[in-house]
C-alpha positions in Angstrom: -2.7 -42.6 -15.0 -6.5 -42.4 -15.2 -6.6 -41.0 -11.6 -3.9 -38.5 -12.5 -5.9 -37.1 -15.5 -9.1 -37.0 -13.4 -7.3 -35.0 -10.8 -5.8 -32.7 -13.4 -9.2 -32.0 -15.0 -10.8 -31.4 -11.6 -8.0 -29.0 -10.6 -8.5 -27.1 -13.9 -12.2 -26.9 -13.3 -11.8 -25.6 -9.8 -9.3 -23.0 -11.0 -11.6 -21.8 -13.8 -14.5 -21.5 -11.3 -12.4 -19.7 -8.8 -11.1 -17.3 -11.5 -14.5 -16.6 -12.8 -15.8 -15.9 -9.3 -12.9 -13.6 -8.5 -13.2 -11.8 -11.8 -16.9 -11.0 -11.0 -15.8 -8.1 -8.8 -17.9 -5.1 -8.1 -17.4 -1.7 -6.4 -20.3 -0.4 -4.4 -21.2 1.9 -1.5 -18.9 1.3 1.5 -15.8 0.4 -0.7 -12.8 2.6 -0.9 -9.5 2.8 -2.7 -7.6 4.0 -5.8 -10.1 2.3 -8.2 -13.0 4.1 -6.6 -11.0 7.4 -7.0 -10.7 6.6 -10.7 -14.4 5.9 -11.0 -15.3 9.1 -9.2 -12.9 11.2 -11.4 -14.3 9.7 -14.6 -17.9 10.4 -13.5 -17.0 14.0 -12.7 -15.3 14.4 -16.1 -18.5 13.2 -17.8 -20.5 15.7 -15.8 -22.0 13.5 -13.1 -21.9 14.8 -9.5 -20.0 12.1 -7.7 -18.6 14.3 -5.0 -14.8 14.8 -4.5 -12.6 12.1 -5.9 -11.5 10.9 -2.5 -11.7 7.2 -3.0 -14.7 6.8 -0.7 -17.7 5.2 -2.3 -20.5 7.1 -0.6 -24.1 8.0 -1.4 -23.2 10.7 -3.9 -21.1 8.3 -5.9 -23.9 5.8 -5.8 -26.3 8.4 -7.2 -23.8 9.4 -9.9 -23.3 5.8 -10.9 -27.1 5.3 -11.2 -27.4 8.3 -13.4 -24.6 7.1 -15.7 -26.1 3.7 -15.9 -29.5 5.0 -16.8 -28.0 7.2 -19.5 -26.1 4.2 -21.0 -29.1 1.8 -20.8 -27.5 -0.3 -18.1 -29.2 -1.6 -14.9 -29.4 1.4 -12.7 -28.4 -0.3 -9.4 -25.6 2.1 -8.4 -23.1 -0.8 -8.3 -20.0 -0.6 -10.5 -19.8 -4.1 -12.0 -18.0 -5.4 -15.1 -20.4 -3.8 -17.6 -20.6 -0.4 -15.9 -16.8 -0.3 -15.3 -16.1 -1.0 -19.0 -18.7 1.5 -20.2 -17.2 4.1 -17.9 -13.4 3.5 -18.1 -13.1 1.5 -21.3 -11.3 -1.5 -19.8 -12.1 -4.7 -17.8 -12.7 -4.3 -14.1 -9.8 -5.5 -12.0 -10.3 -7.9 -9.1 -11.5 -6.2 -5.9 -9.1 -6.8 -3.1 -10.4 -9.5 -0.8 -8.8 -7.8 2.3 -9.5 -4.1 3.0 -12.5 -3.3 0.8 -14.3 -6.5 1.4 -13.7 -6.5 5.2 -14.9 -2.8 5.4 -18.0 -3.6 3.4 -18.9 -6.5 5.7 -18.4 -4.4 8.8 -20.6 -1.6 7.5 -23.3 -3.9 6.2 -23.4 -5.7 9.5 -23.6 -2.4 11.5 -26.4 -1.1 9.4 -28.6 -4.1 10.2 -28.8 -3.0 13.8 -30.1 0.5 13.4 -32.9 1.0 16.0 -31.6 -1.8 18.4 -32.1 -0.4 21.9 -29.3 0.7 24.2 -28.5 -1.6 27.1 -25.7 -0.7 29.5 -23.2 -3.6 29.2 -25.1 -5.0 26.2 -23.1 -6.8 23.6 -25.8 -8.7 21.6 -28.6 -7.8 19.1 -31.0 -7.8 22.0 -29.3 -4.5 23.2 -25.9 -2.9 22.8 -23.8 -0.3 24.6 -21.3 1.6 22.4 -18.3 -0.6 22.8 -20.4 -3.8 22.9 -21.8 -2.8 19.5 -18.4 -2.1 17.8 -17.0 -5.3 19.3 -19.9 -7.4 18.1 -19.9 -5.9 14.6 -16.1 -6.2 14.1 -16.2 -9.8 15.3 -18.7 -10.6 12.5 -16.0 -9.3 10.1 -13.3 -11.5 11.8 -11.7 -8.7 13.8 -11.4 -9.0 17.6 -11.8 -5.9 19.7 -11.4 -5.5 23.4 -14.6 -4.8 25.4 -14.2 -1.2 26.5 -14.1 2.0 24.4 -10.9 3.2 26.0 -9.3 -0.1 25.3 -10.4 0.0 21.7 -8.9 3.5 21.5 -5.5 2.0 22.0 -5.7 -0.3 19.0 -4.4 0.2 15.4 -3.0 3.5 14.5 -4.4 7.1 14.7 -6.2 8.6 11.8 -6.7 12.3 11.3 -10.3 13.6 10.6 -9.3 14.5 7.1 -8.1 10.9 6.4 -11.1 9.1 7.8 -12.3 6.1 5.8 -15.4 3.9 6.2 -14.8 1.3 8.9 -12.5 3.4 11.1 -13.4 3.6 14.8 -14.3 7.1 15.9 -14.1 8.2 19.6 -15.7 10.8 21.8 -15.6 12.0 25.3 -19.1 11.8 26.8 -19.8 10.7 30.4 -16.1 10.3 31.4 -12.8 11.7 30.5 -11.0 10.1 27.6 -12.5 7.7 25.1 -15.9 6.9 26.6 -18.0 6.6 23.4 -17.1 4.8 20.2 -18.7 4.4 16.8 -18.0 3.2 13.3 -17.3 5.8 10.5 -19.6 5.3 7.5 -18.2 8.0 5.2 -19.3 11.6 4.3 -19.0 12.7 7.9 -21.4 10.1 9.3 -20.9 7.4 11.9 -23.0 4.7 13.5 -23.0 3.9 17.2 -25.1 2.7 20.1 -26.4 5.8 21.8 -28.0 5.9 25.2 -30.9 8.0 24.0 -31.8 6.4 20.7 -30.1 3.0 20.6 -28.1 2.2 17.5 -28.3 5.3 15.3 -26.5 7.3 12.6 -25.1 10.7 13.4 -22.7 13.3 11.9 -19.4 13.8 13.6 -19.6 17.5 13.3 -23.1 18.0 14.7 -23.9 20.1 17.7 -23.6 17.3 20.3 -20.8 15.1 18.9 -18.6 17.8 17.3 -17.1 19.2 20.5 -16.7 15.8 22.0 -14.8 14.2 19.2 -11.3 13.2 20.2 -9.9 11.0 17.4 -10.1 7.8 15.3 -8.3 4.5 15.0 -7.9 2.2 12.0 -7.6 -1.5 13.0 
């Protein structure tokens, strides 16, 4: 009986720790979803420039959150945690999904660590990447396996229109060969990150003079 009660107490303790950790959710740059849309809409209603309420937590939303936090005497870190969420929306923050938003955040955070890494044809390590080697490496860190070549990656998941792009989507371009010969990772607000032959891993805009005419589509995996 004593062992039973010890196990029961231990289980309750573990559940309380797990619940507390799960409740300590935050929304930050790189996240997306309906809750982000509500945050953006409320910020806009209060006069803060958060951009369009599209559910995509980008740099404009971060700046608006910081401004709101500063005005309310909160830590101005641009992260919507429990205190900021309650001050903004008047209710407790719901748990952030551990699937989509968290996985996307990890992919983007990993990708951003490698800005400036040189381009190496056939490269698939932090010593040097080519475009598909980069996306494959980054997604693997997030627990998602991708095939090696850009055209193979283009066959994964399901197509996404340019208007429906979300952070973490794979974006494809025709460069040195017909079809999908270059791939990058969408960051939001029209930007993507990829391993370029001229500058290594770099951030560009989909609609700029070089990439715009070469864009052929996106996939969500």
